Residue, then its C-alpha position, 0 to 999 in steps of 0.5 A: x538524419x532520419x532518412x539515414x538507414x543507422x539512424x533508427x538502430x542507432x537511436x534504439x541501441x542507444x535508448x536501451x543502453x541508456x536504460x541499462x546504465x540507469x538500471x545499474x546505477x538506480x539498482x544499487x541505490x534501490x537496494x539502499x532504500x531500506x537505510x532511509x525507512x522511518x517507523x515513528x508513527x508519532x511524527x507521522x501525526x499533524x501538530x493539530x492532533x491532542x497526542x502531538x500537542x501533549x507531547x510537546x508540552x511533556x518535552x518541557x518536564x524531561x528530555x527523556x522520551x524512551x520506547x521500553x523493552x520488556x524482557x521477560x523471564x516466566x516460570x520463575x522457581x528459584x533465585x538462581x534464575x534472578x542472577x542468570x537474567x542479571x548475567x544475561x542483561x549484562x552480557x547483552x550490555x557489553x554486546x557490540x552493535x554498530x559504529x563501535x558502540x555497545x548496547x550500554x552506550x545507546x540505552x538509557x541507564x540501567x535495567x529496571x528489575x520488577x518481580x511479578x507480585x505472585x513471585x512466578x515472573x521477573x521483568x526487566x525494563x530497558x528504555x532505549x530513546x525514541x532517537x536512538x530507536x530510529x537512528x540508521x545504523x547503516x541498513x539497520x535501525x538501533x532499536x531492533x539491534x538492541x532487541x537482537x543483542x538482548x535476544x542473542x545473549x540468552x541464547x549464548x547463556x547456560x541459564x541451567x535454571x530454566x525458564x522461558x525468556x521473552x522480549x516484548x513491549x514496545x521496542x519487541x513489537x517493533x523489533x519483529x515489525x521490522x523483521x517482517x518488513x525487512x525482507x519485503x522488497x525481495x520476497x515481494x519482488x521474488x514473488x511477483x516476479x514468478x507470478x507475472x513471469x508465468x502469466x506472461x508464458x501463458x499469454x504470450x506463449x513465447x519465452x522471450x517476450x515475457x522477460x522483456x516486459x519484467x526487464x522493462x519493470x526492473x528498470x522502470x523500479x531501478x529508476x524509481x529507487x534511485x529518485x526515491x532514495x535521493x529525495x529521502x536522503x535530502x529530507x524531502x519524504x519519508x517513507x517505511x518498508x510498507x510504502x516502498x513494498x507497496x511502490x514495487x508492486x505498482x511498479x511491476x502491475x503498471x509496467x505490465x499493464x501497459x506493456x501488455x496494452x502495447x505488445x497487442x497493438x504491436x502485434x496487430x499492427x504487424x499482420x498489416x505492415x511489413x515493416x516492424x518499425x513501421x508498425x511499431x511507430x503506429x501501435x506507439x501512437x494508437x497506444x499512447x493516449x490510453x496508456x498515458x491517460x491511465x498513468x496520469x489518473x494513476x498519478x494524480x489519484x495518488x498525489x491527492x493522498x499529498x493532502x493527507x493530515x498523516x505524513x506517512x500517507x503523504x509520502x506515499x503518494x509522492x514515492x507511489x507516483x514516481x514509480x508510476x511515472x518510471x513505469x510510463x517512461x519505461x513501457x514507452x522507450x525501452x520496451x519498444x527498443x527491446x521489441x525493435x533490436x531485431x531490426x527488419x528481423x524484429x519479429x523473432x521476439x514473438x518465437x515460436x508463433x510470429x505474427x506474418x505479415x499479410x499483404x492482403x490485409x493492409x487495406x481491409x478492415x474486417x467486418x464486425x461478424x469477423x472480428x468477433x469471430x477472430x477474437x474467440x470467447x470474448x466476440x461470443x461475449x460481445x455478441x452476448x451484451x450487444x443482444x441483451x444490453x439492458x438485461x446484461x448491465x441490470x444484472x450485473x448492477x443489481x449483483x454489485x449492489x447486493x454485494x455492497x449491501x454488506x459494506x456496513x459489516x465492514x469493520x474499520x474501526x482499527x486494530x492493535x498493535x498487537x493484532x497486526x501480525x498473522x503469524x506468532x512472534x516472540x513479543x506478541x506471545x510474551x506480551x500474553x504472558x507479560x499481561x498475565x503478571x502485571x498491568x499491562x499498560x505499566x511501561x507505557x502509560x496514558x500521559x496527561x498535561x493539565x493545569x496545576x491548578x486542577x490536578x487533583x480533579x484530573x486524577x480523582x476523574x481519571x481514577x473513576x474510569x473503569x480500566x485505569x489501575x493508578x494515577x499519578x503526578x509526576x514529583x521530582x523523584x519520579x522525574x529522576x527515576x526514583x520511587x516517590x519519597x513521602x508526600x511531594x509536591x508535582x512539579x509545576x512547568x508554566x502552569x502545567x503538571x504532568x501526569x500519568x496513568x497506567x491502564x490495566x490493558x496493553x497500551x498498543x491494544x486496540x482496547x487501550x485506544x478505545x479506552x483513551x476516548x474515555x479518559x479524554x472526556x474525564x480529563x477534559x471534564x476536570x480541566x477543559x484544558x488537558x490534554x491527553x497523549x502517549x502510545x494508545x493516544x497517538x493511535x487513536x488520533x492516527x485513526x481519527x486523522x484517518x477518518x478525515x483523510x477518507x472524507x477528502x481524499x475520495x471525492x478528490x480521487x473521483x474529480x481527478x478521475x472524472x476531469x481525465x476521462x472527460x478530457x479523454x473521451x471528450x464527453x461528459x456522460x460516459x465518464x460519469x458512467x465509468x466513475x460510477x460503475x467504479x464507485x459501485x464496484x468499490x462498494x461490493x469489493x469492500x462488502x466481500x472483503x468483510x464476508x471474507x474478513x470476518x467469516x472465513x479468515x476471522x480477522x479482529x478488525x481492519x485498520x482505519x487505513x484499508x479503506x482508504x487506501x483500498x479506494x486509492x489503489x483499487x478506483x485509481x487502478x481499477x478505471x484503467x481498464x475501463x480507459x482502455x476499452x473506451x479509448x478503442x471504443x471511441x476510436x471505432x465509435x467515430x467510423x462506425x457508430x457507438x454500438x458497432x464501436x463498443x462491440x469491436x473494442x470489447x471484442x478486440x481489447x478483451x484479451x489483452x484487458x483481462x491479461x492486464x487485470x489478471x497479472x495485477x490481481x496476482x501482483x497485489x496478491x503477492x502482498x498476502x505472502x507477508x503475514x501482516x494483516x494490513x498487507x494481507x487485507x489490502x492484497x485481498x481488496x485490490x486483487x479481488x476489485x480488480x478482477x471485479x472491475x475487468x471481468x463485470x465491470x468492463x465486460x458487462x456493465x459499461x458495454x452494456x450500458x453504453x450500446x443501451x445508450x448509443x451516441x447518447x454516451x458521448x454527450x455533449x460532444x456527439x456531432x463527430x459520431x456517426x449514427x448507429x447502422x443496424x449490424x446486419x446492413x453492414x458490408x462484407x468488407x470495407x476498404x480503408 
């Protein structure tokens, strides 16, 4: 059958049709992924976190666990405005949301109206149970629907007495965050697709090949979306819009990288082989090892996130690894099928610049000089590196070290939820006005549970902390939602008492997170068994858990990369050089990022997750280009020696690797179109770092060191590498 003339065309058509069917089914489910997202940060923490333990104890006091929306009316000048606000809230509560329900059906009780002390503002506190806030209503969440209904009620009312209206508080911030993330997939895919299309048009100078590559990426993304959807639906993993967006970027970038490498090798073989089938067969086999090694490295590095103590990180690893797997599968099966659809005339896909077959080139192997001459600028780079290898790599290393010296100025202590948006939002604008009229932490107090016998001591200790407005033990009246009456004894459950501490600062701010450290010390000083939880404590525990993950995952990622490189290159020295070079590159990237974030963008700081995600993405993806370079260098070194091998590899792969780096940097850079601090910073770190790896590490640092070391780079398995021969003594043409 394999020798039959119909077998290969039938196999190709079958593969393409199978991918088209999979893409059609997967595309439909990819659109439903937003309905499977989770945003409850507290559920991501491990059970060992103090805020998680406190929440478990507090559940014994009340089954109510609400996330409040603060409906704020500012510039209040007449009693009529209070009446109008009540009318707006009544209309909002009667507003339908989904499933035949109204806002009043899902919220907890009636709105609590509270005037400010200065009489110029009034708030209505709407409490929505956490279970409802994060419940899915089709492809939406109930929490944002409630906020939208309240805002719509105000917009549709007359409110002739005026005033400035805002919906803020934790639920308002969540709704605005969801609105920004709601379009993440469509925006990112459109921007990334356009960027990749433009770059590929420049690289290939063909209108057909870029469409094939994008179609391959789209098929991989659809297949990945199908698998992720069913895993999330079954409860095997949870993810949020951020994870979904990052997966999309990774799939598009990785598929394009693998496609660039395969197409470049295929074009190279078409000049020596007349049959497109045979040329693809040889190109596929010679590209298989570096592409598979690259994909495995990225997948394993992403899967190290499974050892994270944060459930959000644990799910991001498998979600992204699934995406990389389908990127690999599509690049090795669908793309070859598309490229061979023309059969014996398959060269048409390169129109208008067809790679012509030259019979005289079948057995000819060009001299090093001819290879470097044909490679253009990359040939000149290769000769420059070979002329002064030690000077080249030392200058590159010193430059990276200077940039890395700014690493200590990188501010990764965390930022508050109120600093995560880089554009104006109603919730953040309202929050600023709210804090001018009310104690900012009133709606989300610090939650403390302590031993009943130590309640007075704990209250006194916490009251003494600067920034605490009031401290109250929960009594029967308070738990019933009524004001405290007289002197009531606190409720005692299992020998524990629940205490609320109101802060002067907003509970979602970084200042509140820092305050938790002091409150915990004070509470534990009075009662070693005291537990401190709440929104700010959850943020602090998230930061602490991320710091722990950074210390554990970074060495694990480096070990994974070292093992994969050792197996691929059959050496120890070269993999150690590559790993060390990528660590130096990452440090330099963070150093430059610190300068840009602090002095150019004037960012308030960075999330503690930024260095972790930046490291995993950048090191895992950046090592790809060293894999592409060094796998070709070993292939050439087995025939010609290390020094000529690295020169040929640098000259031949320079164009395709640089193109791949530019594509990946531009793809990740598209994350910056979303006005979210975390994504903008990740976009810059990965984009800049990938370009640094492509243009400095892979171009100057590693080739310079390998050329300087010669065959020692392949220790301890050096026996198969021939001794280096002076380039000037090589014959003009060597028969294969």
